[in-house]
C-alpha positions as CSV (number, residue, x, y, z in Angstrom):
1,X,-7.9,-2.5,102.3
2,X,-6.5,-3.0,98.8
3,X,-4.5,-0.2,97.1
4,X,-2.9,-0.2,93.6
5,X,-0.5,2.2,92.1
6,X,-1.3,2.9,88.4
7,X,1.1,4.6,86.0
8,X,0.1,6.5,82.9
9,X,1.6,8.4,80.1
10,X,-1.7,10.0,79.1
11,X,-2.5,7.1,76.6
12,X,-1.7,3.9,78.4
13,X,-2.4,3.0,82.1
14,X,-0.6,0.1,83.7
15,X,-0.9,-1.5,87.1
16,X,2.5,-1.2,88.7
17,X,2.1,-2.0,92.4
18,X,-0.4,-3.3,94.9
19,X,-0.6,-3.2,98.6
20,X,-3.2,-5.1,100.8
21,X,-3.7,-4.6,104.5
22,X,-5.7,-7.4,106.5
23,X,-6.0,-8.6,109.9
24,X,-3.4,-11.2,109.1
25,X,-0.7,-8.8,107.8
26,X,0.3,-6.4,105.2
27,X,1.3,-7.5,101.7
28,X,2.8,-5.6,98.9
29,X,4.1,-6.5,95.5
30,X,4.8,-5.5,91.9
31,X,2.3,-6.1,89.2
32,X,4.6,-7.9,86.8
33,X,3.2,-10.0,83.8
34,X,5.7,-12.9,84.3
35,X,6.8,-12.9,88.0
36,X,5.2,-12.9,91.5
37,X,7.4,-10.4,93.3
38,X,6.0,-9.5,96.7
39,X,6.8,-8.9,100.4
40,X,4.5,-9.9,103.3
41,X,4.7,-8.7,106.8
42,X,2.6,-11.1,108.8
43,X,0.6,-10.1,112.0
44,X,3.1,-12.1,114.0
45,X,6.0,-10.0,112.8
46,X,7.6,-12.5,110.4
47,X,8.6,-10.9,107.1
48,X,8.8,-12.9,103.9
49,X,9.7,-12.0,100.3
50,X,9.2,-13.6,96.9
51,X,11.7,-12.1,94.5
52,X,12.9,-15.1,92.5
53,X,9.8,-17.3,92.5
54,X,10.6,-18.8,95.9
55,X,9.3,-17.4,99.1
56,X,12.0,-16.9,101.9
57,X,12.0,-15.4,105.3
58,X,13.6,-12.1,105.3
59,X,13.7,-11.3,109.0
60,X,11.4,-11.1,112.2
61,X,10.1,-7.7,113.4
62,X,7.7,-6.7,115.9
63,X,4.2,-8.1,115.7
64,X,1.8,-5.7,114.0
65,X,-0.3,-5.1,117.2
66,X,3.0,-3.7,118.7
67,X,4.2,-1.9,115.7
68,X,6.2,1.2,116.4
69,X,8.2,3.6,114.1
70,X,8.4,2.8,110.5
71,X,9.4,-0.1,108.2
72,X,10.0,0.0,104.5
73,X,8.3,-2.9,102.7
74,X,9.2,-2.4,99.1
75,X,11.1,-0.1,96.8
76,X,11.2,0.1,93.0
77,X,11.7,2.5,90.1
78,X,10.2,2.7,86.7
79,X,10.9,4.4,83.5
80,X,8.7,7.1,82.1
81,X,8.2,5.0,79.0
82,X,5.1,3.1,80.0
83,X,5.1,0.8,76.9
84,X,8.4,-0.7,78.1
85,X,7.0,-1.8,81.5
86,X,6.2,-5.6,82.0
87,X,3.1,-4.7,83.9
88,X,-0.5,-5.5,83.0
89,X,-2.8,-2.9,81.5
90,X,-5.0,-1.3,84.1
91,X,-8.7,-2.4,83.8
92,X,-11.4,-0.7,85.8
93,X,-12.2,-2.8,88.9
94,X,-13.4,-2.1,92.5
95,X,-10.5,-1.2,94.8
96,X,-10.3,0.6,98.1
97,X,-7.9,3.2,96.7
98,X,-5.8,4.1,93.7
99,X,-2.7,6.1,93.5
100,X,-2.2,7.4,90.1
101,X,1.2,8.7,88.7
102,X,1.5,10.5,85.5
103,X,5.1,9.7,84.3
104,X,5.1,12.7,82.0
105,X,5.9,14.7,85.1
106,X,9.0,12.6,85.8
107,X,11.6,13.2,83.1
108,X,14.1,10.8,84.4
109,X,11.8,8.2,85.8
110,X,9.9,7.8,89.1
111,X,10.8,6.0,92.3
112,X,8.3,4.6,94.8
113,X,8.7,3.3,98.3
114,X,6.0,1.7,100.5
115,X,6.2,2.1,104.3
116,X,4.4,0.8,107.3
117,X,4.0,3.7,109.8
118,X,3.1,3.6,113.4
119,X,-0.5,5.0,113.9
120,X,0.6,8.4,115.2
121,X,0.9,11.6,113.2
122,X,4.3,12.2,114.7
123,X,5.5,8.9,113.1
124,X,4.3,10.0,109.7
125,X,6.1,13.3,110.3
126,X,9.3,11.6,111.3
127,X,9.2,9.4,108.1
128,X,8.9,12.5,106.0
129,X,11.8,14.3,107.8
130,X,14.0,11.2,107.6
131,X,13.6,11.0,103.8
132,X,14.4,14.7,103.5
133,X,17.4,14.4,105.8
134,X,18.9,11.3,104.0
135,X,19.9,13.1,100.9
136,X,17.2,11.4,99.1
137,X,15.9,12.3,95.6
138,X,13.3,14.9,95.6
139,X,10.1,13.6,97.1
140,X,7.2,14.7,94.9
141,X,4.3,12.9,96.6
142,X,3.3,11.0,99.7
143,X,0.0,9.2,99.9
144,X,-0.9,8.0,103.4
145,X,-3.6,5.5,104.2
146,X,-4.8,6.0,107.7
147,X,-7.7,3.5,107.7
148,X,-4.9,0.7,108.2
149,X,-3.1,-0.3,111.3
150,X,-0.3,0.3,110.9
151,X,-0.7,3.1,108.4
152,X,0.6,2.7,104.8
153,X,2.6,5.4,103.1
154,X,3.3,5.5,99.5
155,X,6.2,7.8,98.7
156,X,7.0,8.8,95.1
157,X,10.1,10.7,94.2
158,X,11.6,12.2,91.1
159,X,14.8,12.0,89.0
160,X,15.5,8.4,89.6
161,X,17.9,8.1,86.8
162,X,20.8,10.5,86.2
């Protein structure tokens, strides 16, 4: 499954984030014009990141076949001024899913987190509860993709910048 998050201001649409779930692992990254920034959670539990142009091992977690609980993959924030983003313009193409965020609804920017979630409805509920209990900014949207194993949850929240 391949998912992309697209941000719009009503005039411009830009690709901001991608997530892919395969038998070999789950991959997530920023759609940046100049840099390859991504995180990979491999089926064997090894997690790598590429934040500076070099892939490095971040940690080892449970193999995906034994995945329990939740694990944040990536987190980022973006301005509500789409023209300032160093992201490519969205062009129509075949994807499994698109999450669209209209930044006009976020006066102080928008935050986004991507989580892996155990394939149980209680695990998704626990993720939502933990975000509310953690004195987190206001969660405005949660998009869950239950076709994947583990599930993928994309959480958007408001008022990122003071």
